[in-house]
N, C-alpha and C positions, 0 to 999 in steps of 0.2 A: 505494499499501501504505499502509494505517495504519500512524504509529509505534505502536510501544509508550513506553508512561510508566513511565520507569524509577523514577518512587517507588511508583509502585504493585508492582513489583517486591519479593518479601519477601527476608530478609537469607538468605545460603545455610546450614542449618545445621550440615555441616559444619565450616565456619569459624567456626562462635560456638562450635562443643565444644570446637574444638581451641584457639582466646583461653582459653576457659573453665576449662580442665584447666590451664592457662599461668597463670594469676591475673587472665585481662583480659574485660571486658564487651563484649560485639560491637553497638551500639547504631547506629539509624538518627537524624537528626540536625534536630528541627524547624526551619526557617529562621526560623518566626514566633514563637519560644521566644525573648524578648532576650538571655537568659545564658547559653545553651546556643548556640545561633548566635556569638554574642560571641566565650565559648571558643573554638571551633572555627572560629573565622577567624583570630584569631592563633595557634592553635597551629600554621595551616597556612601564616603567613606566617612563622614559627618556622624551619617546615622549611623553608623555601628561603633562608631567611637574611634576612627579609628584616626591617625595623622593624617596631616596635609599630605597628600600624592605630590612627589616626583617628575618631573619630566619623561623619567625612565616609566615610570610606573601606569600614567597616561596613555602613555603610546603602546603599551604593551595590553592593556584594557581595552583601546578604541580598537587593536588586531584584534585582538582574541575572543572577544564577543561581538564583533561587528555583524556577524548574524542573528542578533538578538534581537527582538523590536524593544527600544528603550522609550520609554514615558516618564516625561518630568509633570508638574502642578505646579504654576506659576503665581504668583501674585498680579493679579487682574493687568493691574499697569506696570509691570515690571520692563525694563528695558532687555532689545535681545540681548543673549549672550548673559543674563542675570542666573542666579542658582535659582535652583526648583527647590519649592518646599514640598514637596512630595517626590520621591523616585519607586520604580516599579520597572523591572524588563523582563518579557517571557519569551519562550518559544517554544514550537514542537519537538517533544524528545521521545525515548523509548522507555518504556517500563516494562519490564521483564515481570511474568504473572505463570501461577503453575501452568504447566504444563510445556516446561520450556518453549514458549510462546514469547513475544513483545505485543506491544501495543502501544499506539502514537498518543501521548498526549499531553498537556498545556503544563510545562513546564514554568513555574512562577521563581523570581529571586528580587534581593537589592530591593524588597519592601521595606522605607524608611519614610518617615514625616520629619522635619525641623521641628528639635522643641521652640519653636518660636510660634508653630502653627500648630502644637497640640488641641487637641478634644474641638477640632472647626469642620471634621465628617471627611476628613483627604483618606484617610486611609479605608473607609469604609468606602466610598467614592471609589478608590483605583484598583481595591481586592474584589468587590461587585462587579465592575468591569472587566477587570481580567476574566473573571466566573464568564461573564456572557460574551467574551469575546472565546474563550475555549469553546465555549458552546457553538456560537455560530462560526469556527474555525472543525465544526463535525465530530468534537473530539468527546471521548463520553470522563477519559476522568482527566482532574488537575494535581498536579502536587506543586510540595514545597517544601523546602529544608527550612527551620525558624530557630531565631534564635531566643525569642519568646514565646513561651508557650500557651500564653494563654488567652491570645489574641483569636486566634485564627478558629477556636470549637466555632465562635459567634456565626462562621462564614459557613459551614456547616462540610469542615477540613475533620481529620483526628488520624492520630500517630497508628499508621498503620504496619511500621517497621522499627521495632525495639534494638537499638545499637549497647553495646557493650564497649567498655574504657576500660583499659588493664593497668595494673602497674605492677610489676611484677620486683620480688627478689631472689635476684637468680641464685644468687648462693643457696636460701634457701631451697629454691627450690628444682633445682638443680634437673638432668636431663632423662630421662628413662625412657624415650621413644625409640624407632626402628633408626637404623642406617639406611641410607638411600643410597645407591647406586652409581650417582651421577656424580657431576664435579659443581664446585662453586667457584666464581670469578669476579674480579673488581669489575666493572663496564664505565665508563664513559659517560659521565651523567647526560651528555645529549646523546648519546645512543642509551640510556636507560626514558626517554620520552615515546621514542616509536615502540619500544618494549613494553613499557605501561600501559601504551593505548593497545596497542595487538593482542595482551594479554588479558585486558580486562574484555575488551569484546569478546574475547574466546571462553570467559567465563560467566559473563554475566548472565548471560540468557537463562541457564540452570538453576539461577537465583533470584526467585521473587523479592522483588523490592528495589534491585537493583538499577540502574537510569544507567542510559549511556553516557560516556565521558565529553571533553572535549581536549583539544590541544592543550588551550590553557590551563587549565586542571593541571597535566600531566608536566610540562615545564614549569609550574608551580611546585609540585611535588620534587621534582629532579633541583630545585632552584636553580634554573636556566633562564627564567623567568627576569624580566629587565626588573630591577629593583628588590629581587628576594637577598635577605637578608642571612648572613655567611656563608654563603654559597661554598667558599670550601671546606666547609663542616660538613656538605652533606655527601653521602657517598653509596654506591649503587653496586648489588653482588645480584650476578645473573646464576639460574641454575640449569646445568647442559644434561639433559638424559644421557643411558650408556646408545643412544641411538643417532646421540646427537643435536637435539631438537634441545632450543630454549622453552622452560615450561615453569619456569621461575622466574619472580625478582624483586629483589629488597630492594626497596629507601631508605636512608637512616641516616640520624643525625647525633656524633657523640658530644658530648656537653664536660667539659671536667670540672670535679670536685678539686677545687684550688687546695683543699687541706690534705686531700687523701686522693693520691693518685693513681689506689687502686679501686675508687668507688665510683669512675665514671658512671654517667647518665644516658642509655642510647635509648634517642627517639624513634621509633618505628613511623616513618611518614606515608610508607606502601608497603602490602606485601600480598601480592597476586600473587594464585599457583595452580595451574592446572594438574590435577591429581597428588595425591597423597605424598610419591616421592616428594617432587618440590615443596611443597609443603613441612612434610619433616624436614628436610636437608635446613632450609632458611630456616626453620625456628629454630633449628639447634643450633644454627650459628649466630642465633640473637645471641638463644640462654647460655651457650659455652663462650664466647665473646671476651677474650682477654681484659682485664683490669676495668671490668661492667659489673657493676653492684646492683642498676635496676632499670629496669626498661619499661618506657615507656606508650602502650599500642592503642589508639584509637580508631573508632570506628569500627570494632570486629562484631561480629554474628554471635548474637547470645548461643548459637550452639558450635560450636568447635570441637574439632578433638582436642589441640594444645594440653587444655585442664589436664585431659588423659596420658598423657606424655611427658609430664612432669613427675618426679621422683618425690615432692611434697606439693601438693596441687594446694596448700594455704599457702606457700611462697607469691601465689597470685589472688593478686585483688580485683574482684570486678564490681565495677559499677555498671549499673544498666538503665537507660533514659529512651525518651523519644525522641526520633530523628528525623524517620522518613512519613509527611503528611502526606493525606490524600484526601480529594472530592472529587464525590461521583455525581460528575452530570447529565450521564444516559443509563439510567438502570440496564433495558435491554444488551441495551450494546457492553456495558462495559460485561455483563455477567455474561454475555456469550463469550467474551474476546480469551477466558481465561479455561481449564480444563479442572474437572473437580476427579476426589476421589470416590467418591459415592453414589449410589443411585439416590433419588428425592423427589417428593410431588408434595411441594409445599405451596400454601399462597401467602404472600407477602403484602403489609401496605407499609410504604415507606413514606413518614411524613419530612418535607422540605418546607420552612415558613418560605423560602426563597425559592422555588418552586421549579427547580430544573427536575429534581429528582421526586414528586408526588405523583402517588398513584398506589392502584393494589396490583399485582401484577401476581401470574400463576408464573410458578417454578417447576420445572420439571427436566431431571436429569438421569438419563437414560445411561445404556449400560457400554454406552460412546463414551460417556465420562462430558459430554458438550449438555449443555444446557439449552431447552425452549423456552424461552416467555413471552407473556404476550400478559395484554392487559387486562383485567376481568371482573369484574360485579361482583362478585360471590365474597363473600364474608373473609374475611383474614383470619388464617391461622396464630400469622405472628406480628405482631408490631414491632417499627423500629424506625431510628430518627437514618439519616440519611446519612448524618456522623457515624454512627452506626454499624451501618452498612462497609462504609468505607474502611472501618478501622478492623470487622471481619474478613473485609476483600481479601486479602491473599494467606488467609491462614493463622495470620498472626496474634489471633486471640478468638475465641470460642462466644460462638453466642451466646452460651449459660453461664459464661461468666458475665457478660455485657448486663445478663438476664438478672444476674445478682446485683450487679449494679443499676440496677431500675433503671437500665437504658431498652432494652428489650422487654417487651413481652407478649404473651400467647403460649400457646401446648407447648406443654414440657415436649411431647414425643416429637412435634412439627420442628422444636428445637434445639433438640439432639437428633434428626435429621442433619440439618441445616449444620452442625459440626461436622457428623461425619462426611458433606458431601464438599465442603469449606477446605477442612485440613490439606496441608501441602507436603510432598514429599519433604523438604530444607524450610528449617524458620525462615522465614522473609530475612533479609540484610541488604543495608546498604551502606556502603564501605567507603561513598565521597560525600562532601558537601554540595547542594548545584543550586 
């Protein structure tokens, strides 16, 4: 299926009118316009409490994210080139769903509002405008990763992918995993960029919740992006199988402990492995690295082999939190896009105050594990919100759990049938921010 170029999707007229009534102008920003692009980039950085972006950082942002639709909100009387008071950018990405499938989705990023214009309806107008744009582009799902989790539930988003951040005491943890038959070699950071992209594309399809990356993200991981901090401390190691194929890559950074040179910290910036041998070899390299006492690894799956490969798994402390948030825009298209784990015949009623997903639906899943879904006038066996449907869409949480939280209501047998059907072979994961 050909992807819609988000830059061709017009701005939402309802949001434009709402912002105009509050004294704001809603506009697409042209990345090729030097003054407008720089003002947009600086405003987004400030919105995330970042520093003033250097010329190199501005150039990197413009070059790597030019494929996205940049939208700014401006004071109505602002001069051309003035800083926006609200920012958001979006594009059509690919979301991996159960069944080793991908579905196009409306990816949203860079949502900021100037602290000088808070509580003026800017975020509401921008986000509702993005949801309507995604719907108008024919996409069934919208998604984002969030810095502030309390904002997005009111717009029908829910955390569908949870992630684990690890802190590992290498001396306590130790290695008890298998020996891998291949070899490890350091590679140049510039070579690592291409390997990151190739490996991520290879493994993401069978990991529900992953999204396609982009060159700029790999350049940041490898610290070759213009404006990267401490690029010389970033290193890359590749795993080569006995057949001569590169099936794994680790990008990491080591920070010294100036009080004890045997207690360095190793930060895993990226670790992609296509197969158990590459996974074991790269993690053993991390755990047994000389002079390293502590390892930080972020955005790991909540269900990984590593804890079972350690001599003492209490040497690994895991912090689990929300990461990938989804929003259902088209119930039939979203439910048809994925594969299921069991047959089911359930009628569901979805409530959506914004209207995108509202309806009563007959969901039939046959022996082929595909969904047939149609509107129905019969009474629903299960009632849930659009956000609850998004939360359970990838199988990351059971609908019976959401029922316990008061977010799903209905017949116990029907909810149990949904649990069996939506369960995925692997836990959802998302290894990047977007």
